[in-house]
VMD Tcl script that builds the backbone (N, CA, C; Angstrom):
set m [mol new atoms 195]
animate dup $m
set s [atomselect $m all]
$s set {name element resname resid chain x y z} {
  {N N UNK 1 A 55.179 -69.811 -15.881}
  {CA C UNK 1 A 54.257 -70.380 -16.711}
  {C C UNK 1 A 53.120 -69.720 -16.936}
  {N N UNK 2 A 52.757 -69.127 -18.274}
  {CA C UNK 2 A 51.799 -68.538 -18.491}
  {C C UNK 2 A 50.344 -69.017 -18.307}
  {N N UNK 3 A 49.487 -68.181 -17.790}
  {CA C UNK 3 A 47.710 -68.896 -17.574}
  {C C UNK 3 A 47.404 -68.527 -18.951}
  {N N UNK 4 A 46.515 -69.918 -19.346}
  {CA C UNK 4 A 45.742 -69.937 -20.450}
  {C C UNK 4 A 44.551 -69.235 -20.140}
  {N N UNK 5 A 44.320 -68.403 -21.259}
  {CA C UNK 5 A 42.805 -67.436 -21.031}
  {C C UNK 5 A 41.738 -68.372 -21.367}
  {N N UNK 6 A 40.567 -68.284 -20.409}
  {CA C UNK 6 A 39.540 -69.384 -20.493}
  {C C UNK 6 A 38.872 -68.739 -21.839}
  {N N UNK 7 A 38.222 -69.717 -22.413}
  {CA C UNK 7 A 37.334 -69.640 -23.530}
  {C C UNK 7 A 36.024 -70.009 -23.206}
  {N N UNK 8 A 35.358 -68.844 -23.442}
  {CA C UNK 8 A 33.838 -69.064 -22.896}
  {C C UNK 8 A 32.867 -69.178 -24.281}
  {N N UNK 9 A 32.143 -70.243 -23.671}
  {CA C UNK 9 A 30.850 -70.721 -24.994}
  {C C UNK 9 A 29.759 -70.108 -24.697}
  {N N UNK 10 A 28.743 -70.032 -25.082}
  {CA C UNK 10 A 27.107 -69.803 -24.728}
  {C C UNK 10 A 26.856 -71.225 -24.213}
  {N N UNK 11 A 26.007 -71.342 -22.982}
  {CA C UNK 11 A 25.237 -72.398 -22.608}
  {C C UNK 11 A 24.028 -72.060 -22.840}
  {N N UNK 12 A 22.899 -72.884 -22.002}
  {CA C UNK 12 A 21.629 -72.862 -22.294}
  {C C UNK 12 A 20.980 -71.708 -21.800}
  {N N UNK 13 A 21.810 -71.276 -20.497}
  {CA C UNK 13 A 21.420 -69.878 -19.798}
  {C C UNK 13 A 21.711 -68.690 -20.568}
  {N N UNK 14 A 22.447 -68.469 -21.430}
  {CA C UNK 14 A 22.488 -67.713 -22.496}
  {C C UNK 14 A 21.736 -67.619 -23.316}
  {N N UNK 15 A 21.618 -68.951 -24.180}
  {CA C UNK 15 A 20.746 -68.590 -25.110}
  {C C UNK 15 A 19.100 -68.329 -24.612}
  {N N UNK 16 A 19.031 -68.855 -23.466}
  {CA C UNK 16 A 17.738 -68.648 -23.008}
  {C C UNK 16 A 17.350 -66.817 -22.641}
  {N N UNK 17 A 18.616 -66.548 -21.998}
  {CA C UNK 17 A 18.169 -65.104 -22.124}
  {C C UNK 17 A 18.331 -64.145 -23.174}
  {N N UNK 18 A 18.743 -64.486 -23.672}
  {CA C UNK 18 A 18.974 -63.609 -25.443}
  {C C UNK 18 A 17.738 -64.085 -25.994}
  {N N UNK 19 A 16.797 -65.230 -25.605}
  {CA C UNK 19 A 15.518 -65.513 -26.467}
  {C C UNK 19 A 14.508 -64.704 -25.540}
  {N N UNK 20 A 14.608 -64.609 -24.452}
  {CA C UNK 20 A 14.001 -63.540 -23.591}
  {C C UNK 20 A 14.149 -62.274 -23.800}
  {N N UNK 21 A 14.956 -61.662 -24.069}
  {CA C UNK 21 A 15.361 -60.469 -24.707}
  {C C UNK 21 A 14.720 -60.090 -25.815}
  {N N UNK 22 A 15.130 -60.912 -26.899}
  {CA C UNK 22 A 14.331 -60.718 -28.134}
  {C C UNK 22 A 12.701 -60.686 -28.220}
  {N N UNK 23 A 12.536 -61.377 -27.510}
  {CA C UNK 23 A 10.585 -61.566 -27.215}
  {C C UNK 23 A 10.351 -60.315 -26.551}
  {N N UNK 24 A 10.939 -59.711 -25.352}
  {CA C UNK 24 A 10.753 -58.370 -24.859}
  {C C UNK 24 A 10.613 -57.403 -25.860}
  {N N UNK 25 A 11.517 -57.366 -26.617}
  {CA C UNK 25 A 12.105 -56.271 -27.316}
  {C C UNK 25 A 10.913 -56.147 -28.596}
  {N N UNK 26 A 10.399 -57.495 -29.287}
  {CA C UNK 26 A 9.448 -57.580 -30.096}
  {C C UNK 26 A 8.092 -57.302 -29.931}
  {N N UNK 27 A 7.557 -57.829 -28.660}
  {CA C UNK 27 A 6.290 -58.038 -28.174}
  {C C UNK 27 A 5.860 -56.674 -27.208}
  {N N UNK 28 A 6.954 -56.459 -26.351}
  {CA C UNK 28 A 6.159 -55.490 -25.122}
  {C C UNK 28 A 5.985 -54.014 -25.790}
  {N N UNK 29 A 6.225 -53.593 -27.055}
  {CA C UNK 29 A 5.684 -52.422 -27.716}
  {C C UNK 29 A 4.476 -52.744 -28.011}
  {N N UNK 30 A 4.248 -53.481 -28.354}
  {CA C UNK 30 A 2.488 -53.837 -28.616}
  {C C UNK 30 A 1.487 -53.856 -27.387}
  {N N UNK 31 A 2.037 -53.555 -26.213}
  {CA C UNK 31 A 1.161 -53.352 -25.192}
  {C C UNK 31 A 1.420 -51.897 -24.545}
  {N N UNK 32 A 2.031 -51.279 -25.023}
  {CA C UNK 32 A 2.689 -49.804 -24.556}
  {C C UNK 32 A 1.272 -49.015 -24.962}
  {N N UNK 33 A 1.005 -48.283 -24.141}
  {CA C UNK 33 A 0.013 -47.003 -24.459}
  {C C UNK 33 A 0.665 -45.804 -25.108}
  {N N UNK 34 A 0.039 -44.668 -25.515}
  {CA C UNK 34 A 0.704 -43.774 -26.224}
  {C C UNK 34 A 1.923 -43.055 -25.363}
  {N N UNK 35 A 2.924 -42.762 -26.151}
  {CA C UNK 35 A 4.118 -42.698 -25.218}
  {C C UNK 35 A 4.501 -40.945 -25.820}
  {N N UNK 36 A 5.238 -40.390 -25.014}
  {CA C UNK 36 A 5.860 -39.120 -25.160}
  {C C UNK 36 A 7.158 -38.736 -25.557}
  {N N UNK 37 A 7.720 -38.002 -26.529}
  {CA C UNK 37 A 9.080 -37.870 -26.876}
  {C C UNK 37 A 9.825 -37.736 -25.370}
  {N N UNK 38 A 11.136 -38.254 -25.206}
  {CA C UNK 38 A 11.830 -37.614 -23.806}
  {C C UNK 38 A 12.428 -36.224 -23.636}
  {N N UNK 39 A 12.228 -35.738 -22.445}
  {CA C UNK 39 A 12.568 -34.314 -22.510}
  {C C UNK 39 A 13.995 -33.986 -22.837}
  {N N UNK 40 A 14.196 -32.753 -22.734}
  {CA C UNK 40 A 15.605 -32.496 -23.294}
  {C C UNK 40 A 16.473 -32.721 -22.155}
  {N N UNK 41 A 16.043 -32.823 -20.747}
  {CA C UNK 41 A 17.139 -32.934 -20.079}
  {C C UNK 41 A 17.372 -34.446 -19.934}
  {N N UNK 42 A 16.764 -35.454 -20.288}
  {CA C UNK 42 A 16.751 -36.575 -20.138}
  {C C UNK 42 A 17.893 -37.201 -21.482}
  {N N UNK 43 A 17.616 -36.425 -22.517}
  {CA C UNK 43 A 18.581 -36.378 -23.915}
  {C C UNK 43 A 19.890 -36.205 -23.692}
  {N N UNK 44 A 20.271 -35.393 -22.687}
  {CA C UNK 44 A 21.321 -34.739 -22.310}
  {C C UNK 44 A 21.888 -35.659 -21.241}
  {N N UNK 45 A 21.354 -36.295 -20.300}
  {CA C UNK 45 A 21.774 -37.217 -19.214}
  {C C UNK 45 A 22.194 -38.644 -19.808}
  {N N UNK 46 A 21.524 -38.952 -20.752}
  {CA C UNK 46 A 21.843 -40.286 -21.628}
  {C C UNK 46 A 23.309 -40.212 -21.922}
  {N N UNK 47 A 23.886 -39.479 -22.923}
  {CA C UNK 47 A 24.976 -39.443 -23.552}
  {C C UNK 47 A 26.030 -39.390 -22.149}
  {N N UNK 48 A 25.764 -38.643 -21.378}
  {CA C UNK 48 A 26.739 -38.084 -20.082}
  {C C UNK 48 A 27.061 -39.490 -19.328}
  {N N UNK 49 A 25.817 -40.132 -19.204}
  {CA C UNK 49 A 26.173 -41.507 -18.493}
  {C C UNK 49 A 26.825 -42.387 -18.940}
  {N N UNK 50 A 26.319 -42.474 -20.661}
  {CA C UNK 50 A 27.013 -43.900 -21.503}
  {C C UNK 50 A 28.578 -43.331 -21.342}
  {N N UNK 51 A 29.090 -41.803 -21.462}
  {CA C UNK 51 A 30.526 -41.504 -21.520}
  {C C UNK 51 A 31.214 -41.889 -20.390}
  {N N UNK 52 A 30.533 -41.808 -19.212}
  {CA C UNK 52 A 31.223 -41.797 -18.154}
  {C C UNK 52 A 31.358 -43.231 -17.811}
  {N N UNK 53 A 30.362 -44.058 -18.048}
  {CA C UNK 53 A 30.524 -45.762 -17.883}
  {C C UNK 53 A 31.814 -46.106 -18.845}
  {N N UNK 54 A 31.979 -45.438 -19.989}
  {CA C UNK 54 A 33.200 -45.966 -21.385}
  {C C UNK 54 A 34.284 -45.530 -20.552}
  {N N UNK 55 A 34.594 -44.234 -20.056}
  {CA C UNK 55 A 35.650 -43.729 -19.529}
  {C C UNK 55 A 35.885 -44.430 -18.408}
  {N N UNK 56 A 34.996 -44.933 -17.409}
  {CA C UNK 56 A 35.353 -45.441 -16.123}
  {C C UNK 56 A 35.736 -47.030 -16.665}
  {N N UNK 57 A 35.508 -47.722 -17.667}
  {CA C UNK 57 A 35.612 -48.929 -17.933}
  {C C UNK 57 A 36.967 -49.015 -18.556}
  {N N UNK 58 A 37.379 -47.965 -19.609}
  {CA C UNK 58 A 38.780 -47.965 -20.350}
  {C C UNK 58 A 39.772 -47.628 -19.151}
  {N N UNK 59 A 39.473 -46.680 -18.107}
  {CA C UNK 59 A 40.654 -47.075 -16.906}
  {C C UNK 59 A 40.756 -48.132 -16.404}
  {N N UNK 60 A 39.569 -48.726 -16.283}
  {CA C UNK 60 A 39.559 -50.228 -15.370}
  {C C UNK 60 A 40.429 -51.240 -15.863}
  {N N UNK 61 A 40.368 -51.029 -17.414}
  {CA C UNK 61 A 40.799 -52.517 -17.712}
  {C C UNK 61 A 41.969 -52.460 -18.330}
  {N N UNK 62 A 42.549 -50.976 -18.260}
  {CA C UNK 62 A 44.104 -50.722 -18.625}
  {C C UNK 62 A 45.131 -51.655 -17.911}
  {N N UNK 63 A 45.961 -52.145 -18.612}
  {CA C UNK 63 A 47.089 -53.142 -18.069}
  {C C UNK 63 A 48.178 -51.991 -17.716}
  {N N UNK 64 A 49.037 -52.667 -16.495}
  {CA C UNK 64 A 50.043 -52.033 -15.901}
  {C C UNK 64 A 51.255 -52.366 -16.642}
  {N N UNK 65 A 51.426 -53.282 -17.590}
  {CA C UNK 65 A 52.537 -53.550 -18.241}
  {C C UNK 65 A 52.610 -53.249 -19.840}
}
mol reanalyze $m
mol bondsrecalc $m
mol representation Tube
mol addrep $m
C-alpha cells in the first residue's frame, strides 16, 4: 500500500513568521546607519556557499529508484 504524501497548509504560525519577516525587511533599513559595500572576499564567498548548499541539497534529495 502506497503512503499518501502529506499536504501541508499554512497555519497561524506560518502567517505570523511571514508577517515578521516582511516587517523586518520594510522597517529595519530605516534604523541602519551609513553602510559600506561588501568586500570582494565576501562577494566571492556568498556564491560559493550558495552553490555548496545547492549541490548538497541536490544530492541529499535524490531517490534511489
